[in-house]
N, C-alpha and C positions, 0 to 999 in steps of 0.2 A: 843880465844887463841889457837896457833894449841902446841897439845901436842908430838915435834917434828912430825915424822910421823905414828904418832901411832892415830891419833885421835884428836878431839877438844871439847877444855872448851867453853860454851857459860855463857854468863850475858843474862839474857831475864830485862825486867819490866813494873810493868802493871798498869794506869798510874789513872788507872777507884778505883786502893784498896792497893796501895803506896807498892804491891809487889815486890821484887828480887829473880828472879828464879833462878840459877844457874845447869848445867846438864854436865855431862862426856859424851861424842858421838865414839866410838874405830870408827875407816875409816873400817876396816874389823872385823866381827863379827867372833870370834873363841872360841880354849877352855877359859876357865874362866881364871883371872887376876884379880891382884891385883886395885882396882880402886877408885878412890875418887871423889867428889864433893863438897864445902865448900863456904861459903858465912860467912859474918860475919859486925856488925855495930858497930864500936868503941864506936859511941858516947853514942848508948843506951846498949850495952851489944848483944844485938839480933844474936844470933847462930843461924847457922841449917847443918847438914851434912852427907853427904852416904858416908859409906866403907865396903868395902865385894873385892867378887872375884865375877866377873861378865862377861858373856860371849856377852856385846855389848855398857851396859851404863850405869853409876850409875844415881842411879834417882834424879830425880831434886830435891833442895834441896833451900824451901822458904822465906822469913823473910822481916818484911817491914821495908825500908831502905828511904820511900819520906822522901829529905828533907835535905839529910843525907850523907856521903862517907861510901863506902861499901869496902869491902876489900874481894877478891873469890881468887877461885882457885881450882886446881884437881890433879888425875896423874894417869895413865896409867901404867903399871907396875914402870920398875924403872925412869919414865921422868916424871919431877913435872912444874909444870907455877904457879906460886902465882901474883896477879895482887892486888896491895893497893895503897887507896887514887883512887877510879875508881868513875866515874856519880858523882861526885860532882864541874868541876872546878878546882880545882886543879890537877899542874903534877902528873900524875900518876906515881906507881911505878912497875914495870913488874921483873918476874925473871924465869927463864927459870931453874933445876940444874939435874943432875943422881944420884941415888944416889944408 
């Protein structure tokens, strides 16, 4: 999902081990800015995140989510994206906002 024109938050899934992975990658690396990548599986309580000052990307966060809805998102600077009820056949809810 695009983080405005700054970059993209990606969600991937590994069917061999049931792991979901989320990472935030900037379009143009540069001076370090606040960035995050996070993922949450509400049914299981499993969650992972990476938050810090980065020049190009927030590291991947992994969580087991096979057979469950996942919530995920990230931010670059003051632009945020969040996706709820993803990858489970329910209607996704997507949000983008600036803080």
